[in-house]
C-alpha positions as CSV (number, residue, x, y, z in Angstrom):
1,M,-83.4,17.2,-39.4
2,D,-83.4,20.3,-41.7
3,A,-80.1,21.8,-43.2
4,P,-80.1,25.0,-40.9
5,N,-80.4,22.8,-37.7
6,A,-77.8,20.4,-38.8
7,A,-75.4,23.3,-39.4
8,R,-76.1,24.9,-36.2
9,I,-75.4,21.5,-34.4
10,V,-72.1,21.2,-36.3
11,L,-71.0,24.8,-35.5
12,A,-71.9,24.3,-31.8
13,V,-70.0,21.1,-31.5
14,G,-67.1,22.6,-33.3
15,A,-67.2,25.6,-30.9
16,F,-67.3,23.3,-28.0
17,F,-64.1,21.4,-28.9
18,T,-62.5,24.6,-29.9
19,A,-63.1,26.2,-26.5
20,M,-61.9,23.1,-24.6
21,A,-58.7,22.7,-26.6
22,T,-55.3,23.5,-24.9
23,L,-52.7,24.5,-27.2
24,F,-48.9,25.2,-26.7
25,L,-47.3,28.2,-28.4
26,R,-43.4,28.1,-28.7
27,R,-41.5,31.2,-29.4
28,R,-37.8,31.5,-29.8
29,V,-35.4,34.5,-29.5
30,A,-31.5,34.6,-29.7
31,F,-28.8,36.6,-28.2
32,S,-25.0,36.4,-27.8
33,A,-23.4,36.9,-24.4
34,G,-20.3,36.1,-22.4
35,H,-20.2,34.5,-19.0
36,A,-17.6,33.3,-16.5
37,Y,-17.7,30.3,-14.2
38,W,-15.9,32.0,-11.4
39,L,-17.0,33.1,-7.9
40,P,-15.2,36.0,-6.4
41,N,-15.6,34.7,-2.8
42,K,-13.6,31.6,-3.8
43,T,-9.9,31.1,-4.2
44,D,-8.4,30.1,-7.6
45,E,-8.0,26.6,-6.6
46,E,-11.5,26.4,-5.3
47,N,-13.0,27.8,-8.4
48,R,-10.9,25.1,-10.5
49,V,-12.3,22.3,-8.2
50,L,-15.9,23.6,-8.7
51,F,-15.8,24.4,-12.4
52,G,-12.9,22.3,-13.8
53,Q,-11.9,23.1,-17.2
54,W,-14.4,25.9,-17.6
55,A,-13.1,27.8,-14.5
56,S,-11.9,31.2,-15.8
57,K,-12.1,34.7,-14.3
58,W,-12.8,36.2,-17.9
59,G,-14.9,33.4,-19.2
60,H,-16.1,32.8,-22.7
61,G,-19.2,33.4,-24.8
62,H,-22.2,31.7,-26.6
63,N,-24.9,32.3,-29.1
64,Y,-27.9,31.5,-26.8
65,I,-31.3,30.3,-28.1
66,V,-34.2,30.7,-25.7
67,E,-37.6,29.1,-26.3
68,A,-40.7,30.0,-24.2
69,V,-43.6,27.8,-24.3
70,V,-47.0,29.3,-23.4
71,A,-50.1,27.3,-22.9
72,G,-53.8,28.3,-22.9
73,K,-57.2,27.5,-24.4
74,L,-57.9,28.3,-28.0
75,D,-60.1,31.3,-28.3
76,E,-62.8,30.7,-30.9
77,M,-63.1,34.4,-31.9
78,T,-59.4,34.9,-32.6
79,G,-58.4,31.6,-33.4
80,M,-55.4,32.0,-31.2
81,V,-54.2,31.0,-27.7
82,V,-52.3,34.2,-27.2
83,N,-51.2,37.1,-29.5
84,I,-47.6,36.0,-30.4
85,V,-46.7,39.7,-30.6
86,D,-47.3,40.0,-26.8
87,V,-45.1,37.0,-26.2
88,D,-42.4,38.4,-28.4
89,K,-42.5,41.8,-26.8
90,V,-41.9,40.3,-23.3
91,L,-39.0,38.1,-24.6
92,K,-37.3,41.0,-26.4
93,A,-37.8,43.7,-23.7
94,H,-37.3,41.5,-20.5
95,V,-34.9,38.7,-21.7
96,V,-33.0,39.8,-24.9
97,A,-32.5,43.4,-23.9
98,P,-30.9,42.9,-20.6
99,L,-28.7,40.0,-21.8
100,A,-27.8,40.5,-25.4
101,D,-24.2,41.5,-26.0
102,K,-23.3,41.6,-22.2
103,H,-20.8,39.7,-20.1
104,L,-23.5,38.1,-17.8
105,T,-21.2,37.7,-14.9
106,Y,-20.0,41.4,-14.7
107,E,-22.6,43.4,-16.4
108,V,-26.0,41.9,-15.4
109,P,-26.8,42.4,-11.8
110,H,-28.8,39.3,-11.3
111,F,-25.7,37.2,-12.0
112,A,-23.3,39.1,-9.8
113,D,-23.6,36.5,-7.1
114,T,-25.4,33.8,-9.2
115,P,-23.3,31.7,-11.6
116,P,-24.8,32.2,-15.1
117,T,-25.3,28.5,-15.8
118,L,-27.8,27.2,-18.2
119,E,-30.0,26.2,-15.3
120,N,-29.8,29.7,-13.7
121,I,-30.4,31.5,-17.0
122,A,-33.5,29.4,-17.6
123,R,-34.8,30.3,-14.1
124,Y,-34.0,34.0,-15.0
125,V,-36.0,33.8,-18.3
126,S,-38.9,32.1,-16.4
127,D,-39.0,34.7,-13.6
128,R,-38.7,37.7,-16.0
129,F,-41.2,36.5,-18.3
130,T,-43.8,35.6,-15.8
131,A,-43.4,38.9,-14.0
132,N,-44.1,40.9,-17.2
133,F,-46.5,38.6,-19.1
134,H,-50.1,39.6,-18.2
135,D,-52.4,37.6,-20.3
136,P,-54.8,35.7,-18.0
137,A,-55.8,33.4,-20.6
138,A,-52.3,31.8,-21.1
139,K,-49.4,30.9,-18.9
140,L,-45.6,30.0,-19.3
141,V,-45.2,26.3,-18.9
142,R,-41.7,25.6,-20.2
143,V,-38.4,27.4,-20.9
144,T,-35.5,25.8,-22.9
145,V,-32.1,27.5,-23.3
146,W,-29.5,26.3,-25.7
147,E,-25.9,27.1,-25.0
148,T,-24.7,25.1,-27.9
149,P,-26.4,22.7,-30.3
150,S,-25.2,19.8,-28.0
151,L,-26.1,21.4,-24.6
152,W,-29.2,22.7,-23.3
153,T,-31.5,23.0,-20.2
154,T,-35.2,22.8,-19.9
155,L,-37.3,24.2,-17.0
156,E,-40.6,22.5,-16.9
157,L,-43.0,24.7,-15.0
158,D,-46.4,22.9,-15.4
159,T,-45.7,20.4,-12.7
160,E,-46.2,20.2,-9.0
161,K,-42.6,21.2,-8.4
162,P,-40.4,22.9,-11.3
163,L,-38.5,20.2,-13.0
164,V,-35.0,21.1,-14.2
165,L,-33.4,19.1,-16.9
166,L,-30.0,19.2,-18.5
167,T,-29.4,17.5,-21.9
168,R,-26.1,16.5,-23.5
169,S,-26.0,15.1,-27.1
170,L,-23.3,13.3,-29.0
171,D,-23.2,11.3,-32.0
172,F,-21.3,8.0,-33.1
173,A,-21.0,5.9,-36.2
174,A,-21.8,2.2,-36.0
175,A,-23.2,-0.7,-38.1
176,H,-25.8,-3.2,-37.5
177,R,-27.8,-6.1,-39.0
178,L,-31.3,-6.5,-37.9
179,D,-31.5,-10.2,-37.3
180,A,-33.5,-11.7,-34.5
181,P,-31.8,-14.8,-33.1
182,G,-35.3,-16.5,-32.4
183,L,-36.5,-16.0,-35.9
184,S,-35.7,-18.1,-39.0
185,H,-33.8,-16.5,-41.9
186,E,-37.0,-16.3,-43.9
187,E,-38.8,-14.7,-41.0
188,N,-36.0,-12.2,-40.5
189,L,-36.0,-11.4,-44.2
190,A,-39.7,-10.9,-44.3
191,I,-39.8,-8.6,-41.3
192,F,-36.4,-6.6,-41.8
193,G,-36.1,-6.6,-45.5
194,K,-32.8,-4.9,-46.7
195,C,-32.0,-4.3,-43.0
196,N,-31.3,-8.0,-42.8
197,N,-28.5,-7.6,-45.3
198,P,-25.8,-10.2,-44.2
199,R,-23.2,-7.6,-44.0
200,G,-25.2,-5.1,-42.4
201,H,-25.4,-1.3,-42.9
202,G,-24.6,1.8,-40.8
203,H,-25.8,4.9,-39.2
204,N,-24.6,8.1,-37.8
205,Y,-26.5,7.7,-34.5
206,G,-27.5,10.8,-32.4
207,V,-27.8,10.3,-28.7
208,E,-29.4,12.8,-26.2
209,V,-28.8,12.1,-22.5
210,T,-31.1,14.1,-20.1
211,V,-30.5,14.3,-16.4
212,S,-32.8,15.8,-13.8
213,G,-32.0,17.4,-10.5
214,D,-31.9,20.6,-8.3
215,P,-29.1,23.1,-9.2
216,D,-26.3,23.1,-6.7
217,P,-26.7,26.4,-4.8
218,V,-23.0,27.1,-5.0
219,T,-22.2,26.1,-8.7
220,G,-25.8,26.4,-10.1
221,M,-25.4,23.2,-12.0
222,I,-27.5,20.0,-11.7
223,V,-24.3,18.0,-12.5
224,N,-20.6,18.5,-13.1
225,L,-20.6,18.5,-16.9
226,A,-17.0,17.3,-17.2
227,E,-18.0,14.2,-15.1
228,L,-21.2,13.7,-17.2
229,D,-19.0,13.9,-20.5
230,A,-16.7,11.2,-19.0
231,V,-19.5,8.9,-18.2
232,M,-21.0,9.4,-21.8
233,E,-17.5,8.8,-23.3
234,R,-17.0,5.6,-21.2
235,E,-20.5,4.1,-21.5
236,I,-21.5,5.2,-25.0
237,M,-18.6,6.2,-27.2
238,A,-16.1,3.6,-26.1
239,R,-18.7,0.8,-26.3
240,F,-20.4,1.5,-29.6
241,D,-18.5,4.0,-31.7
242,H,-17.1,2.7,-34.9
243,K,-18.3,-0.8,-33.9
244,H,-20.4,-3.4,-35.6
245,L,-23.1,-3.7,-33.0
246,N,-23.7,-7.4,-33.7
247,D,-20.2,-8.5,-34.0
248,D,-18.3,-6.2,-31.7
249,T,-20.4,-5.5,-28.8
250,P,-21.4,-8.0,-25.9
251,D,-24.8,-6.1,-25.7
252,F,-26.0,-7.5,-28.9
253,A,-24.2,-10.9,-29.1
254,D,-27.7,-12.5,-28.7
255,V,-30.1,-9.5,-29.0
256,N,-31.2,-7.9,-32.2
257,P,-29.7,-4.5,-32.4
258,T,-32.6,-2.4,-33.2
259,S,-32.5,1.3,-32.2
260,E,-35.1,0.4,-29.6
261,N,-32.8,-2.1,-28.0
262,L,-29.9,0.3,-28.4
263,T,-31.7,2.9,-26.6
264,V,-32.5,0.6,-23.6
265,A,-28.9,-0.5,-23.6
266,I,-27.6,2.9,-23.4
267,W,-29.9,3.7,-20.5
268,R,-28.7,0.6,-18.6
269,H,-25.2,1.5,-18.9
270,L,-25.8,5.2,-18.0
271,E,-28.2,5.0,-15.3
272,P,-26.1,3.6,-12.5
273,N,-23.1,5.9,-13.5
274,I,-24.8,9.3,-13.6
275,P,-22.9,11.6,-11.1
276,A,-25.2,12.0,-7.9
277,P,-27.3,13.7,-7.0
278,A,-28.5,14.0,-10.6
279,K,-30.6,11.2,-12.1
280,L,-31.0,9.9,-15.5
281,Y,-34.3,11.3,-16.9
282,R,-34.4,10.3,-20.6
283,V,-32.3,8.8,-23.4
284,V,-33.0,9.6,-27.0
285,V,-31.5,7.9,-29.9
286,K,-31.8,9.2,-33.5
287,E,-31.1,6.6,-35.9
288,T,-31.9,8.9,-39.0
289,E,-33.4,12.3,-39.4
290,R,-36.8,10.6,-39.5
291,N,-36.4,7.9,-36.7
292,F,-36.3,8.8,-32.9
293,F,-36.6,6.6,-30.1
294,E,-37.1,7.8,-26.4
295,Y,-36.7,5.8,-23.2
296,Y,-37.5,6.8,-19.7
297,G,-36.6,3.8,-17.7
298,N,-39.9,2.3,-17.4
């Protein structure tokens, strides 16, 4: 085969895979806003029952971060899925502009009778973006809204039915020694090296707990956050925080306390205790800034 023909084949194959490739573009914007967990058609007591410690007629504020994920085929001419300028324009004009520096409850008409929860804000972003983004080659597949670094919601749109997820994170300090009971000392040392140190070592573990469900039509929430926090405090913090996993926790009396096993143990403690009708969707354990472990219960 001569060189020109070979080059044409390489280019054709490359163009084929480029045309077939689906990529996901993630774009973030930020804004500050206030909101109140308070329904004007409810009494003071009813509002406190619904929203607990966050019930307030005047509310509080956050520095929100919004991430929109757009998916599409890679255009071989431009080398892009979509022009990021177009995505940015929609986010700034139809998400940031109407919400930034506003009290969502009292100044944004959409939230006059819709509680401005994370779940409802994510739906607002999705609806506004979809209505104003007109590139036929790409579509919105996910929206994530952070209220704080430890609380965010994700709306998955590229599913048969939109999937609403709420994630709460925490961290705890614990020590462990990687030592499998079924292996000899020599085998454990060979596999785990310095992590088999007889006195163990420690980590600041990060844990992300994600639940799924349909937002309550009255509160706009998947789950009562105070109840979820109480479950996480009891089932994670009280069990593992400032403990030596091998010596202080029944979970690892005869089980090697790897982060994989810790992730599964946390799932097993949480899963039957998540306040209904929400369901546990995912547990993530961060052992270090480089090591993450995810479990979905199967």
